[in-house]
N, C-alpha and C positions, 0 to 999 in steps of 0.2 A: 503493500500499499504505500501510496505517496504521502508526503508530510501534510498535504493540504486534506486528506480525507479522499474518500472515494476510491475509484480504481484507477491505476495508472493508464495513462494513453486514452481514457474515455473522452476527455474535453467536452463535456457536455452529453449530448445524445449521440454518441457514436461518431464524434467529430463534427457534428452539425449543432450550430449554436441555436439557442431558443428563437431567435428573431427569424432565422431561416424557416425553422419547423412551423411556426405560426404563419409565415408567408405561404408556405406549401399547404397549410390546411385550410387558408382562406381562398387560395386558388382552386383547390379541389371542390370546395363548398360551392363556389362560383361556376364552376363547371358542371357540378351535379345539377345545380338549379337551372342552368341553361339547358342541360339534356333533359330535365323533367318538363320544362316549358315547351320544348321542341316535341316531346312525345304527346303532352296534352292536346297540341294541335292537330296531330294526325287522326286519321279515322280509320276504323277496322271494320271490316264487313264479313259477315257469316250468312250462310243459307242453309236451308234444310228443306227436306222433301222435294228435291229436284228443283229448287228455286221457289217452291210455293210460299215460304216464308223467308224474308231477309231482314237482317238487322244490321244498323250502322251505330257504332260506339265510338266516342272519342277516347284519346289516350290518357284521360283523367277518369275513364270508366263512366261517362255520361251516356246514356242511351239517346242518340240523335234521331233515330228512325226505325220504324218497325213497318215492313210492308207484307201484306197478306193478299195473295191472289184470291180473287172471288171464288174461283171453283174449289178451294179447298176449305171454304166455310160450309160446314155441314152441321145443321142444328142436332142432327141425330148422332153426331160423333164430335162433339166438342173436346173431349178428352185428347182427340189425335191432334186437334189444332193447338191446344195448350202444350202438348209434348213437343211438337215442331217449334213453337215459340221459345219453349224453355231450353231446347237443344241449341237452338241458334243464338240466343242470348249468351249462354254459358261458352259457347264456341268463340264467339266475338271477344268475351272477356278474358278467355285463354290466350287469344291473340294479343290482347294488351299486356297480359302478365309476361308474356314471352318476349315482347318488345321492350318492356321495361327491365327484366332480367338482362336482356342482351346490351341495353342502353347504359344501365346504372351498374351493371355486375363487374365492369372493368375497374370500379372503385374499391372492390373487395373490403368493405368495412363490416366488420363483425357486429351483428345485431341489427342489420339494416333489414334483414327478413327478404332478401332477394334470391 
């Protein structure tokens, strides 16, 4: 150990001073915010039932549009239509999750949940 305490050769955080560490953290935060904003502006589309139901979702997981072809609306089989809409919405949201993981996963921050 050196006379000043700590470990010899450490010079702060592995040779990186605290100011540089803070600059890097701020830059990473700004880059993440930019990536999130870009993702929120994108639209994702999914369809089910051979295009009978189509859903558009924004990158911030806001449902923008649901289109249902009239021929799929059957009062005797509402459950099928519900299943198609559910499948479609879930697929569009999966696309957003995948794009989010791809866009923000490069930051590799523990606890971010991506």
